[in-house]
TIZA-224339 format. One record per residue (C-alpha): residue number from 1; y, x, z; residue in one letter. Coordinates in Angstrom, 2 decimals, decimal comma. Each point is the difference from the previous one (the first is absolute). Layout:
# TIZA-224339
[atom NUM [Y X Z] A];
...
***
This chain:
# TIZA-224339
[atom 1 [0,11 0,05 0,08] X];
[atom 2 [3,59 1,21 -1,09] X];
[atom 3 [2,35 0,31 2,81] X];
[atom 4 [3,55 -0,89 -1,82] X];
[atom 5 [3,81 0,02 0,84] X];
[atom 6 [1,82 -2,67 -1,69] X];
[atom 7 [0,80 1,78 -3,10] X];
[atom 8 [0,65 -1,08 -3,74] X];
[atom 9 [-3,06 -0,09 -2,41] X];
[atom 10 [-0,03 0,92 -3,46] X];
[atom 11 [-1,61 -1,76 -3,01] X];
[atom 12 [-2,66 2,63 -1,28] X];
[atom 13 [0,92 -1,23 -3,75] X];
[atom 14 [3,57 -0,60 -0,21] X];
[atom 15 [0,88 2,43 2,74] X];
[atom 16 [2,57 -2,37 1,42] X];
[atom 17 [-0,04 -0,19 4,01] X];
[atom 18 [-0,20 -3,14 1,99] X];
[atom 19 [0,49 -1,67 3,14] X];
[atom 20 [-3,24 -1,34 1,18] X];
[atom 21 [-0,07 -1,51 3,55] X];
[atom 22 [-2,04 -2,61 1,92] X];
[atom 23 [1,67 -2,72 1,33] X];
[atom 24 [0,45 -0,15 3,92] X];
[atom 25 [-3,39 -2,41 1,41] X];
[atom 26 [2,28 -2,26 1,73] X];
[atom 27 [1,92 -1,14 -3,53] X];
[atom 28 [-2,62 0,09 -2,58] X];
[atom 29 [-0,40 -3,88 0,16] X];
[atom 30 [3,73 -0,66 0,32] X];
[atom 31 [1,09 2,42 -2,86] X];
[atom 32 [-2,98 -0,22 -2,37] X];
[atom 33 [1,19 -1,20 -3,37] X];
[atom 34 [3,52 0,73 0,39] X];
[atom 35 [2,33 2,49 -1,79] X];
[atom 36 [2,10 2,59 1,47] X];
[atom 37 [2,67 1,98 -1,75] X];
[atom 38 [0,24 3,58 0,87] X];
[atom 39 [2,77 2,77 -0,75] X];
[atom 40 [-1,60 2,26 -2,47] X];
[atom 41 [2,35 2,83 -1,24] X];
[atom 42 [3,37 -2,04 -0,85] X];
[atom 43 [-2,33 -3,20 -1,20] X];
[atom 44 [-1,32 -3,15 2,43] X];
[atom 45 [-3,65 -0,11 -1,27] X];
[atom 46 [-2,15 -2,85 1,32] X];
[atom 47 [-3,65 0,15 0,87] X];
[atom 48 [-2,59 -2,90 1,04] X];
[atom 49 [-1,07 0,28 3,39] X];
[atom 50 [-3,92 -0,04 0,45] X];
[atom 51 [-1,89 1,57 2,62] X];
[atom 52 [1,68 3,31 -1,10] X];
[atom 53 [3,68 0,44 -1,56] X];
[atom 54 [-0,18 2,05 -3,26] X];
[atom 55 [3,25 0,86 -1,69] X];
[atom 56 [0,71 2,87 -2,50] X];
[atom 57 [2,58 2,74 1,14] X];
[atom 58 [0,70 0,43 -3,52] X];
[atom 59 [0,09 3,61 -0,36] X];
[atom 60 [-2,56 2,94 -0,82] X];
[atom 61 [1,80 2,59 2,24] X];
[atom 62 [-1,66 0,57 3,45] X];
[atom 63 [3,02 0,75 2,11] X];
[atom 64 [1,87 -3,20 -1,42] X];
[atom 65 [-3,23 -1,89 0,50] X];
[atom 66 [0,01 0,90 3,77] X];
[atom 67 [3,78 -0,57 0,24] X];
[atom 68 [-0,04 -3,45 -1,44] X];
[atom 69 [-3,25 -0,53 2,23] X];
[atom 70 [1,79 0,12 3,11] X];
[atom 71 [2,90 -2,28 -1,47] X];
[atom 72 [-2,25 -2,67 -0,97] X];
[atom 73 [-2,54 0,01 3,19] X];
[atom 74 [2,96 -0,31 2,22] X];
[atom 75 [1,34 -3,06 -2,15] X];
[atom 76 [-3,36 -1,43 0,55] X];
[atom 77 [-0,19 0,58 3,55] X];
[atom 78 [3,31 -1,86 0,53] X];
[atom 79 [-1,71 -2,83 -2,22] X];
[atom 80 [-2,72 -0,39 2,21] X];
[atom 81 [2,40 0,04 3,11] X];
[atom 82 [1,84 -2,94 -1,48] X];
[atom 83 [-3,21 -1,72 -0,82] X];
[atom 84 [-1,21 0,32 3,32] X];
[atom 85 [3,56 -1,41 1,62] X];
[atom 86 [-0,19 -2,94 -2,32] X];
[atom 87 [2,69 -1,71 -2,24] X];
[atom 88 [3,50 0,77 1,16] X];
[atom 89 [2,93 -2,04 -1,67] X];
[atom 90 [2,72 2,04 -1,36] X];
[atom 91 [3,73 -0,83 0,75] X];
[atom 92 [2,84 -0,87 -2,41] X];
[atom 93 [1,00 3,58 -0,23] X];
[atom 94 [-3,45 1,38 -0,78] X];
[atom 95 [-0,56 -2,21 -2,80] X];
[atom 96 [3,17 1,04 -1,48] X];
[atom 97 [-0,63 3,61 0,39] X];
[atom 98 [-3,77 -0,19 -1,38] X];
[atom 99 [1,90 -1,76 -3,12] X];
[atom 100 [2,16 2,46 -0,16] X];
[atom 101 [-2,51 2,64 -0,16] X];
[atom 102 [-1,54 -1,70 -3,53] X];
[atom 103 [4,09 -0,43 -1,09] X];
[atom 104 [0,12 3,97 0,45] X];
[atom 105 [-3,14 0,60 -1,82] X];
[atom 106 [0,45 -2,39 -2,78] X];
[atom 107 [3,75 1,32 -0,79] X];
[atom 108 [-1,40 3,47 0,17] X];
[atom 109 [-2,55 -0,46 -2,37] X];
[atom 110 [2,11 -1,31 -2,68] X];
[atom 111 [3,54 1,15 0,66] X];
[atom 112 [-0,18 3,44 -2,12] X];
[atom 113 [-1,07 -2,10 -3,13] X];
[atom 114 [0,66 -3,68 0,63] X];
[atom 115 [-0,82 -2,88 -2,75] X];
[atom 116 [2,62 -1,81 -1,98] X];
[atom 117 [2,39 -1,96 2,12] X];
[atom 118 [-1,52 -2,92 -1,80] X];
[atom 119 [-3,43 0,48 1,48] X];
[atom 120 [1,61 0,10 3,69] X];
[atom 121 [1,83 -3,18 -0,63] X];
[atom 122 [-3,53 -1,51 -1,05] X];
[atom 123 [-1,65 1,37 3,27] X];
[atom 124 [2,86 -1,68 1,91] X];
[atom 125 [-0,28 -3,48 -1,54] X];
[atom 126 [-3,99 0,42 0,91] X];
[atom 127 [0,84 0,75 3,34] X];
[atom 128 [2,62 -2,73 0,35] X];
[atom 129 [-2,69 -2,51 -0,50] X];
[atom 130 [-2,42 1,24 2,75] X];
[atom 131 [2,61 0,88 2,72] X];
[atom 132 [0,47 -2,96 2,48] X];
[atom 133 [2,49 -0,51 2,81] X];
[atom 134 [-0,68 1,15 3,33] X];
[atom 135 [-1,45 -2,33 2,71] X];
[atom 136 [3,92 -0,33 1,66] X];
[atom 137 [1,66 -0,87 -2,82] X];
[atom 138 [-2,85 -2,29 -1,40] X];
[atom 139 [0,17 -1,73 3,48] X];
[atom 140 [3,49 -0,42 -0,34] X];
[atom 141 [-0,04 -1,96 -3,62] X];
[atom 142 [-3,05 -2,08 0,85] X];
[atom 143 [-1,09 -2,49 2,51] X];
[atom 144 [-3,69 -0,67 1,50] X];
[atom 145 [-0,77 -2,06 -3,46] X];
[atom 146 [1,72 2,62 -2,25] X];
[atom 147 [-1,90 2,81 1,84] X];
[atom 148 [-3,27 -1,76 -0,36] X];
[atom 149 [0,58 -0,56 -3,69] X];
[atom 150 [0,60 3,68 -0,60] X];
[atom 151 [-3,27 1,24 1,71] X];
[atom 152 [-1,95 -0,24 -3,12] X];
[atom 153 [2,87 1,92 -2,16] X];
[atom 154 [-0,06 2,96 2,76] X];
[atom 155 [-3,64 0,19 0,06] X];
[atom 156 [0,25 0,49 -3,56] X];
[atom 157 [2,97 2,46 -0,21] X];
[atom 158 [-1,94 2,16 2,84] X];
[atom 159 [-3,15 0,20 -2,32] X];
[atom 160 [2,01 1,24 -2,61] X];
[atom 161 [1,82 2,67 1,82] X];
[atom 162 [-3,40 1,14 1,18] X];
[atom 163 [-1,46 0,19 -3,39] X];
[atom 164 [2,84 1,98 -0,78] X];
[atom 165 [0,57 2,42 3,05] X];
[atom 166 [-2,63 -0,77 2,46] X];
[atom 167 [-2,25 3,02 -0,96] X];
[atom 168 [2,95 2,51 0,24] X];
[atom 169 [1,22 -1,60 3,26] X];
[atom 170 [-3,59 0,24 1,48] X];
[atom 171 [-0,46 3,53 -0,95] X];
[atom 172 [3,37 0,80 1,72] X];
[atom 173 [-0,97 -1,62 3,07] X];
[atom 174 [-3,39 1,95 -0,03] X];
[atom 175 [1,71 3,20 -0,65] X];
[atom 176 [2,37 -0,49 3,04] X];
[atom 177 [-3,18 -0,96 1,86] X];
[atom 178 [1,65 -3,50 0,62] X];
[atom 179 [-2,31 -3,02 0,54] X];
[atom 180 [2,27 -3,25 0,47] X];
[atom 181 [-0,32 -3,57 -0,12] X];
[atom 182 [-0,03 -2,32 -3,18] X];
[atom 183 [3,39 -1,38 0,85] X];
[atom 184 [1,84 3,83 0,10] X];
[atom 185 [-2,03 0,88 -3,21] X];
[atom 186 [1,52 -3,05 -1,68] X];
[atom 187 [3,51 0,71 1,21] X];
[atom 188 [-0,66 3,72 -1,26] X];
[atom 189 [-0,66 -1,42 -3,53] X];
[atom 190 [3,09 -2,32 -0,02] X];
[atom 191 [2,24 3,36 0,82] X];
[atom 192 [-1,99 2,17 -2,34] X];
[atom 193 [0,96 -2,67 -2,84] X];
[atom 194 [3,79 -0,03 1,22] X];
[atom 195 [-0,19 3,83 0,07] X];
[atom 196 [-1,42 0,48 -3,69] X];
[atom 197 [2,40 -2,62 -1,26] X];
[atom 198 [2,59 2,56 1,35] X];
[atom 199 [-1,75 2,82 -1,50] X];
[atom 200 [0,18 -1,67 -3,32] X];
[atom 201 [3,83 -0,31 0,17] X];
[atom 202 [0,23 3,62 1,13] X];
[atom 203 [-2,07 1,28 -2,86] X];
[atom 204 [1,75 -2,43 -2,62] X];
[atom 205 [3,41 1,79 1,28] X];
[atom 206 [-1,62 3,75 -0,69] X];
[atom 207 [-1,16 -1,44 -3,33] X];
[atom 208 [3,20 -0,57 -0,93] X];
[atom 209 [1,40 3,70 1,28] X];
[atom 210 [1,01 -0,89 3,37] X];
[atom 211 [-1,51 2,43 2,66] X];
[atom 212 [2,54 -0,52 2,47] X];
[atom 213 [-1,28 -0,26 3,81] X];
[atom 214 [-2,33 -2,96 0,38] X];
[atom 215 [1,67 -2,63 2,54] X];
[atom 216 [-3,13 -1,90 0,42] X];
[atom 217 [-2,46 3,17 1,12] X];
[atom 218 [2,30 0,11 3,36] X];
[atom 219 [-1,21 -3,45 1,30] X];
[atom 220 [-3,50 1,08 0,34] X];
[atom 221 [-0,34 1,49 3,75] X];
[atom 222 [-2,79 2,38 0,48] X];
[atom 223 [-3,24 -1,20 1,20] X];
[atom 224 [-0,56 0,32 3,74] X];
[atom 225 [-3,51 -1,17 1,54] X];
[atom 226 [0,51 -2,30 2,98] X];
[atom 227 [-0,28 2,18 3,28] X];
[atom 228 [-0,20 3,37 -1,90] X];
[atom 229 [2,14 3,17 1,24] X];
[atom 230 [2,72 0,35 -1,81] X];
[atom 231 [-0,42 2,80 -2,56] X];
[atom 232 [3,36 1,60 0,97] X];
[atom 233 [-1,18 1,25 3,31] X];
[atom 234 [-3,03 1,92 -1,32] X];
[atom 235 [0,35 3,53 -0,31] X];
[atom 236 [-1,64 2,38 -2,62] X];
[atom 237 [-2,36 1,51 2,71] X];
[atom 238 [-0,52 -3,50 1,35] X];
[atom 239 [-0,98 -1,23 -3,50] X];
[atom 240 [-2,38 2,61 -0,47] X];
[atom 241 [-1,77 -0,43 3,34] X];
[atom 242 [-0,69 -3,60 -0,88] X];
[atom 243 [-1,32 1,01 -3,33] X];
[atom 244 [-2,49 2,60 2,21] X];
[atom 245 [-1,10 -2,69 2,37] X];
[atom 246 [-1,23 -2,32 -2,66] X];
[atom 247 [-1,60 2,60 -2,23] X];
[atom 248 [-1,74 1,24 3,09] X];
[atom 249 [-0,94 -3,69 0,89] X];
[atom 250 [-1,44 -0,78 -3,69] X];
[atom 251 [-1,03 3,70 -0,61] X];
[atom 252 [1,54 -0,16 -2,86] X];
[atom 253 [1,64 3,50 0,13] X];
[atom 254 [-2,17 3,27 1,32] X];
[atom 255 [1,57 2,43 2,51] X];
[atom 256 [0,95 2,41 -2,95] X];
[atom 257 [2,03 -2,59 -1,69] X];
[atom 258 [2,10 -0,87 3,02] X];
[atom 259 [0,59 3,28 0,50] X];
[atom 260 [1,08 0,83 -3,47] X];
[atom 261 [1,99 -3,23 -0,05] X];
[atom 262 [1,76 0,78 3,75] X];
[atom 263 [0,90 3,39 -1,69] X];
[atom 264 [1,44 -1,46 -2,92] X];
[atom 265 [2,17 -2,71 2,25] X];
[atom 266 [1,24 2,86 2,34] X];
[atom 267 [1,49 1,80 -3,18] X];
[atom 268 [1,56 -3,04 -1,37] X];
[atom 269 [1,19 -1,18 3,52] X];
[atom 270 [2,01 3,26 0,64] X];
[atom 271 [1,45 -0,61 -3,59] X];
[atom 272 [1,27 -3,53 0,44] X];
[atom 273 [1,60 1,16 3,68] X];
[atom 274 [-1,07 -3,19 2,14] X];
[atom 275 [0,37 -2,73 -2,48] X];
[atom 276 [-2,22 -3,16 0,90] X];
[atom 277 [-2,80 -1,29 -1,78] X];
[atom 278 [1,67 -3,12 -1,30] X];
[atom 279 [3,06 2,31 -1,35] X];
[atom 280 [-2,05 2,43 -2,24] X];
[atom 281 [1,19 -0,73 -3,63] X];
[atom 282 [-1,58 0,70 -3,57] X];
[atom 283 [3,09 2,41 -0,15] X];
[atom 284 [-1,10 1,89 3,00] X];
[atom 285 [-3,32 0,36 -1,51] X];
[atom 286 [1,45 1,50 -2,97] X];
[atom 287 [2,42 2,21 1,65] X];
[atom 288 [-3,19 1,69 1,95] X];
[atom 289 [-2,25 0,30 -2,92] X];
[atom 290 [3,10 2,15 -1,50] X];
[atom 291 [0,23 1,85 3,12] X];
[atom 292 [-3,58 0,73 0,35] X];
[atom 293 [-0,11 1,21 -3,60] X];
[atom 294 [3,00 2,00 0,52] X];
[atom 295 [-1,37 1,88 3,11] X];
[atom 296 [-3,18 0,92 -2,27] X];
[atom 297 [-2,34 -2,54 0,32] X];
[atom 298 [-2,34 -0,54 -2,94] X];
[atom 299 [0,17 -3,54 -1,72] X];
[atom 300 [-3,62 -0,32 0,39] X];
[atom 301 [0,34 0,77 3,47] X];
[atom 302 [2,75 -2,04 0,69] X];
[atom 303 [-2,13 -3,01 -1,95] X];
[atom 304 [-3,15 0,87 1,77] X];
[atom 305 [1,22 0,26 3,55] X];
[atom 306 [3,48 -1,37 0,61] X];
[atom 307 [0,28 -2,75 -2,29] X];
[atom 308 [-3,68 -1,13 0,53] X];
[atom 309 [0,71 -0,28 3,76] X];
[atom 310 [3,33 -1,65 -0,24] X];
[atom 311 [-1,12 -2,50 -2,41] X];
[atom 312 [-3,19 -0,86 2,07] X];
[atom 313 [1,68 -0,43 3,42] X];
[atom 314 [3,02 -1,57 -1,61] X];
[atom 315 [-1,91 -2,38 -1,86] X];
[atom 316 [-2,09 -0,83 2,85] X];
[atom 317 [2,94 -0,85 2,23] X];
[atom 318 [1,54 -2,28 -2,80] X];
[atom 319 [-3,42 -1,61 -0,46] X];
[atom 320 [0,04 -0,74 3,89] X];
[atom 321 [3,52 -1,25 0,18] X];
[atom 322 [1,28 3,53 1,92] X];
[atom 323 [2,55 0,31 -2,58] X];
[atom 324 [1,84 -2,05 -2,69] X];
[atom 325 [-0,96 2,14 -2,80] X];
[atom 326 [-2,09 3,23 -0,96] X];
[atom 327 [2,90 2,49 -0,95] X];
[atom 328 [-2,91 2,48 -1,78] X];
[atom 329 [-1,43 -2,62 -2,05] X];
[atom 330 [1,99 0,64 -3,15] X];
[atom 331 [-0,06 3,92 0,63] X];
[atom 332 [-1,69 1,80 -2,46] X];
[atom 333 [-0,45 3,76 -0,95] X];
[atom 334 [-0,93 1,46 -3,26] X];
[atom 335 [-2,78 2,96 0,30] X];
[atom 336 [-0,27 2,38 -2,77] X];
[atom 337 [-3,18 0,48 -1,13] X];
[atom 338 [-1,30 3,58 0,51] X];
[atom 339 [-0,83 1,91 -2,75] X];
[atom 340 [-3,87 0,76 -0,10] X];
[atom 341 [-0,98 3,42 -0,95] X];
[atom 342 [-3,26 0,22 1,59] X];
[atom 343 [-3,00 -2,02 1,43] X];
[atom 344 [0,78 -1,48 3,23] X];
[atom 345 [-3,39 1,27 1,73] X];
[atom 346 [-0,40 3,72 0,88] X];
[atom 347 [-1,29 2,13 -2,74] X];
[atom 348 [-3,32 1,96 0,75] X];
[atom 349 [1,89 3,24 0,43] X];
[atom 350 [2,11 -1,77 2,80] X];
[atom 351 [-3,05 -1,94 1,43] X];
[atom 352 [-1,85 3,28 0,12] X];
[atom 353 [3,11 1,87 1,73] X];
[atom 354 [0,23 -2,75 2,66] X];
[atom 355 [-3,48 -0,32 0,98] X];
[atom 356 [-0,79 3,71 -0,19] X];
[atom 357 [2,66 0,39 2,71] X];
[atom 358 [-0,97 -3,13 1,92] X];
[atom 359 [-3,57 1,87 -0,07] X];
[atom 360 [1,08 3,06 1,72] X];
[atom 361 [2,65 -1,44 1,91] X];
[atom 362 [0,29 1,24 3,75] X];
[atom 363 [2,47 -0,77 2,60] X];
[atom 364 [3,46 1,94 0,21] X];
[atom 365 [2,52 0,37 2,85] X];
[atom 366 [0,76 -3,23 2,00] X];
[atom 367 [-1,88 -2,06 -2,38] X];
[atom 368 [-1,71 -2,59 1,56] X];
[atom 369 [-3,73 -0,34 -0,26] X];
[atom 370 [0,28 -3,38 -1,33] X];
[atom 371 [2,27 1,11 -2,92] X];
[atom 372 [-2,53 2,91 -0,98] X];
[atom 373 [-2,77 -2,37 -0,18] X];
[atom 374 [1,91 -2,28 -2,08] X];
[atom 375 [1,14 3,03 -2,32] X];
[atom 376 [-3,75 1,13 -0,44] X];
[atom 377 [-1,69 -3,85 -0,50] X];
[atom 378 [2,62 -2,39 -1,18] X];
[atom 379 [0,57 1,32 -3,74] X];
[atom 380 [-4,11 0,32 -0,26] X];
[atom 381 [-0,13 -3,72 1,15] X];
[atom 382 [2,63 -1,16 -2,36] X];
[atom 383 [-1,24 1,83 -2,83] X];
[atom 384 [-3,44 -1,40 0,34] X];
[atom 385 [0,84 -3,58 0,68] X];
[atom 386 [3,32 -0,97 -1,17] X];
[atom 387 [1,56 -1,04 3,12] X];
[atom 388 [3,35 0,16 0,71] X];
[atom 389 [1,21 2,82 2,60] X];
[atom 390 [0,99 -1,96 2,51] X];
[atom 391 [-3,00 -2,01 0,11] X];
[atom 392 [-2,04 3,12 0,45] X];
[atom 393 [2,35 1,44 2,66] X];
[atom 394 [-0,62 -3,23 1,85] X];
[atom 395 [-3,67 0,23 0,31] X];
[atom 396 [-1,71 0,15 3,51] X];
[atom 397 [-3,33 1,05 0,85] X];
[atom 398 [-1,44 -3,73 0,29] X];
[atom 399 [1,15 -0,29 -3,61] X];
[atom 400 [-2,87 2,20 -1,19] X];
[atom 401 [-3,18 -1,86 -0,21] X];
[atom 402 [-3,37 -0,54 -1,48] X];
[atom 403 [0,45 -3,25 -1,88] X];
[atom 404 [-3,10 -1,75 -1,64] X];
[atom 405 [-1,60 3,60 0,01] X];
[atom 406 [2,87 1,70 -1,56] X];
[atom 407 [2,37 2,43 1,88] X];
[atom 408 [3,32 -1,32 -0,69] X];
[atom 409 [3,71 -0,47 1,69] X];
[atom 410 [1,88 -2,88 0,65] X];
[atom 411 [3,52 -0,12 -1,71] X];
[atom 412 [2,70 -2,39 1,70] X];
[atom 413 [2,79 -0,85 -2,63] X];
[atom 414 [3,11 0,46 1,36] X];
[atom 415 [-0,80 -0,90 3,41] X];
[atom 416 [-2,23 -0,21 2,78] X];
[atom 417 [0,09 -3,73 -0,33] X];
[atom 418 [-0,04 0,03 -3,78] X];
[atom 419 [-3,02 -0,62 -2,32] X];
[atom 420 [-2,47 2,90 -0,05] X];
[atom 421 [-2,67 0,99 -2,39] X];
[atom 422 [-2,87 2,29 0,43] X];
[atom 423 [-0,13 3,25 -2,35] X];
[atom 424 [-3,22 2,24 -0,20] X];
[atom 425 [0,34 3,85 0,69] X];
[atom 426 [-0,33 1,77 -3,03] X];
[atom 427 [-3,24 2,35 -0,39] X];
[atom 428 [2,49 3,34 0,07] X];
[atom 429 [1,67 -0,94 2,88] X];
[atom 430 [-3,33 -0,52 2,01] X];
[atom 431 [-1,07 3,48 -1,50] X];
[atom 432 [3,23 1,48 1,49] X];
[atom 433 [-0,93 -1,47 3,67] X];
[atom 434 [2,15 -2,86 0,46] X];
[atom 435 [-2,40 -1,73 1,88] X];
[atom 436 [-0,57 2,64 2,69] X];
[atom 437 [3,94 0,38 -0,09] X];
[atom 438 [0,26 -3,73 1,28] X];
[atom 439 [-2,86 -0,05 2,47] X];
[atom 440 [1,52 3,13 1,48] X];
[atom 441 [3,83 -1,48 0,29] X];
[atom 442 [0,87 -2,07 2,94] X];
[atom 443 [0,31 -3,84 0,02] X];
[atom 444 [3,30 -1,01 -1,55] X];
[atom 445 [2,12 1,00 -2,86] X];
[atom 446 [-1,33 3,05 -1,80] X];
[atom 447 [3,17 1,45 -1,69] X];
[atom 448 [2,70 -0,83 2,85] X];
[atom 449 [0,36 0,22 3,62] X];
[atom 450 [0,40 -4,23 0,99] X];
[atom 451 [1,43 1,26 3,41] X];
[atom 452 [2,86 2,16 -1,34] X];
[atom 453 [0,52 -1,93 -3,35] X];
[atom 454 [-0,54 -3,68 0,88] X];
[atom 455 [-0,20 -2,42 -2,99] X];
[atom 456 [1,94 2,08 -2,24] X];
[atom 457 [-2,71 3,04 -0,06] X];
[atom 458 [-1,46 -0,86 -3,22] X];
[atom 459 [3,32 -0,31 -1,87] X];
[atom 460 [1,23 3,10 1,58] X];
[atom 461 [-2,96 2,01 -0,94] X];
[atom 462 [0,16 -1,50 -3,83] X];
[atom 463 [3,79 1,31 0,05] X];
[atom 464 [-1,07 3,67 1,24] X];
[atom 465 [-3,01 0,21 -2,72] X];
[atom 466 [2,50 -1,15 -2,35] X];
[atom 467 [2,44 3,12 0,79] X];
[atom 468 [-3,10 2,58 0,30] X];
[atom 469 [-1,21 -1,44 -3,47] X];
[atom 470 [3,30 0,45 -1,55] X];
[atom 471 [0,11 3,79 1,29] X];
[atom 472 [-3,19 0,17 -2,42] X];
[atom 473 [0,68 -1,98 -3,02] X];
[atom 474 [3,93 0,00 -0,76] X];
[atom 475 [0,05 -2,08 -3,04] X];
[atom 476 [2,11 -3,10 1,28] X];
[atom 477 [-1,18 -2,33 -2,60] X];
[atom 478 [-3,24 -0,26 2,00] X];
[atom 479 [-0,25 -1,85 3,19] X];
[atom 480 [-1,47 2,27 2,64] X];
[atom 481 [-1,97 -2,69 1,70] X];
[atom 482 [-0,58 -2,72 -2,67] X];
[atom 483 [-1,31 2,45 -2,79] X];
[atom 484 [-3,29 0,05 1,34] X];
[atom 485 [-0,29 -3,72 -0,72] X];
[atom 486 [1,04 0,19 -3,47] X];
[atom 487 [-2,29 2,85 -0,58] X];
[atom 488 [-2,97 -1,99 1,59] X];
[atom 489 [0,88 -2,81 -2,38] X];
[atom 490 [0,12 2,17 -3,09] X];
[atom 491 [-3,45 1,77 0,89] X];
[atom 492 [-1,77 -3,14 0,64] X];
[atom 493 [0,99 -1,21 -2,88] X];
[atom 494 [-1,36 3,08 -2,11] X];
[atom 495 [-3,20 -0,09 1,78] X];
[atom 496 [-0,56 -3,68 -0,61] X];
[atom 497 [0,28 -1,47 3,22] X];
[atom 498 [-0,43 -3,51 0,51] X];
[atom 499 [3,33 -1,58 -0,08] X];
[atom 500 [-0,54 -2,73 2,81] X];
[atom 501 [-1,32 2,38 2,18] X];
[atom 502 [2,66 2,61 -0,61] X];
[atom 503 [2,60 -2,67 0,88] X];
[atom 504 [-1,66 -0,87 3,20] X];
[atom 505 [-0,52 3,87 1,05] X];
[atom 506 [3,87 0,63 -0,62] X];
[atom 507 [0,92 -3,29 1,76] X];
[atom 508 [1,46 -1,80 -3,12] X];
[atom 509 [-0,30 -3,72 0,08] X];
[atom 510 [-2,56 -1,79 -2,69] X];
[atom 511 [-1,10 -3,38 -0,29] X];
[atom 512 [-3,57 -0,74 2,10] X];
[atom 513 [0,53 3,37 1,64] X];
[atom 514 [0,23 -0,13 3,62] X];
[atom 515 [0,43 2,24 3,07] X];
[atom 516 [-3,66 0,61 0,35] X];
[atom 517 [-1,91 0,81 -3,13] X];
[atom 518 [-3,62 -0,89 0,03] X];
[atom 519 [-1,31 2,94 -1,93] X];
[atom 520 [0,74 3,05 2,09] X];
[atom 521 [-2,62 1,83 -1,39] X];
[atom 522 [1,44 -0,52 -3,62] X];
[atom 523 [3,46 0,72 0,84] X];
[atom 524 [-1,65 3,51 1,22] X];
[atom 525 [-1,59 0,47 -3,42] X];
[atom 526 [3,22 -0,87 -1,83] X];
[atom 527 [2,09 2,52 2,35] X];
[atom 528 [-2,53 2,69 -0,43] X];
[atom 529 [0,74 -0,04 -3,71] X];
[atom 530 [3,01 1,99 0,97] X];
[atom 531 [-0,57 3,64 -0,76] X];
[atom 532 [0,22 2,43 2,70] X];
[atom 533 [2,89 2,42 0,01] X];
[atom 534 [-1,12 3,26 -0,54] X];
[atom 535 [2,81 1,62 2,62] X];
[atom 536 [-0,68 3,53 1,89] X];
[atom 537 [-2,96 -0,36 2,51] X];
[atom 538 [-0,28 -3,68 -0,33] X];
[atom 539 [-3,55 -1,43 -0,31] X];
[atom 540 [-0,67 -0,30 -3,72] X];
[atom 541 [-1,80 -3,00 -1,60] X];
[atom 542 [-1,22 -1,10 -3,28] X];
[atom 543 [2,62 -3,21 -0,35] X];
***
C-alpha cells in the first residue's frame, strides 16, 4: 500500500496534472452529484462531485501544478466548510458586490476590442425585457391582488434569468465557497442582470471611442463575507502563516516547500517594507520582479522560486477570501531558452571520472563521516538506479530490504510522507558490497546525521555533493546531480529496457503502475541489463 501526501497527479498520456481528492466522509451524501467551481490559474473550472473531486490543473509543468494544487485545495476546503455550516443568506451589499465581480469580468473581457455599438444596443434591449423591478418598487405599485397576478410573470422572469446567468452565478458562488439560500441566489441573478446592462452601456461607449473613467464601476463594493476578519488588518507574515497552517492541516505542502516559500516571503517582505497583505498591488509585484532581476537573479530562478511561491500563496489567500485579489495573478516573466550544445546526461568520460573519484574516496579533514559515505556511495547508487540524488541521500538502513526475494531499497519521492517505490539493487552494487555497508551501518539515515541536521539533512548533503561533483566536472551545461538521471534513461533505452519497468524504476507516473510493482524479479532482470561501469578497481561484470 502506498503512503501519500496530498499532491497533484499526472495523467500518463496527456502529461497534464490533476487535483484528485476524496470527498470528506461526512459530506459525501450531501454533495454527491453537485458541481463545484474552483480557481485554476486565471480561470474558474467546474467539476462534478462524486466520491472524489477530480479537476484538471491545466498545466504540464510540475512546479506550476504544485502551486495551483495548493490554491485549488484551499478553495475546496473552504467549500467543504461552507457546506457543513449550511446555507447562509447574503445581504444586499454582498449581492451587489458579487454582481460587480461579473461586471468587471465581462467588461475586462471585451473592452480592448468591443463589438459595434449596435450590438450593445441590442443586448440592452434584450436585458430590458428580462429585468424586473425590485420587491420594494413592485410593492409600491401593486396591491395584494396586483402582486398575486404578477407571481406567474416573476416566475417566468426568474427562469429566464436563471437560463442566462445561473450557471455563471453558481460558478462564482462555488469559487468563493459560498453556500446560500434560494432567495439570495435569485437576488444575485437580478443584480447580475442589472450589472451586465450597465456593462453593455459601458462597452457601447468604448466602441464609440470613449475610454474615459467608468462611472458605474465605482458603485460595486468589495465582497466581504459575513463575520470575516478585515483583510486590511492582515500582515504579510500573518497571511503566510495562515497559508502554512492550512497547508500542514491538508498535507498539501511538504516541509521543504514551506521552507522555500518562507524564504521568498521573507525577501519579498523586506522589499515591500511592512505593507499589509491587502495593500500589495500588481505594481508592487512588477517592481519587485524588476528589483530582483536588477540584483542579478536569473529569470528562470525568479520564475521557478519567487513567482511560484507568490502566485501560490496569494492565490490561496484570494480563494480563501483573505485578500480582495491576487496581486501576482497576471505577473509573468519570459525565460530565454538555453542554447543546447551537449547532451543533458553525463558523458562516459564524465561518469567514469565521478565514479572513479567516489570509488577511492576517503574522508578528509573535519569532514563528517556521513558526508564521506555519501561521496563514496551516492554517485554509484544514482548511476545504477536513476534515482534522484536527494532520494538517495534520504535513504535509511531500514529502507534496504529483501522484497519478494530481491534485495532492494525503498525510495520515498519528495518526502517521507510521500509515495514510495521499491527499486532492485543492481548486480554491480551487490558486488561492490552495498549489502554489507548497509548491514554494518547504524540505524537511521545512512548519509546524514539526523540529530545534527534534522529534517534538512538529505537536502544539505545533496547540496554538498553537487559542489563536490562540480569540482570534478566543470562543464556548467550539465547538472551535477540530475545528470545521472539523464544518463540512466539514455543507457536504458540503448540496452532495450522495458519502458514500463524503466519508468517505474526512475519514479515516473505511468498508467496502471502503482507504488508497488508486483514483479520484482522482472524489475531486477531489466535493471541488470545496464552494463557495469569499467572504473578503476570496481568489480567488473559482463553487462
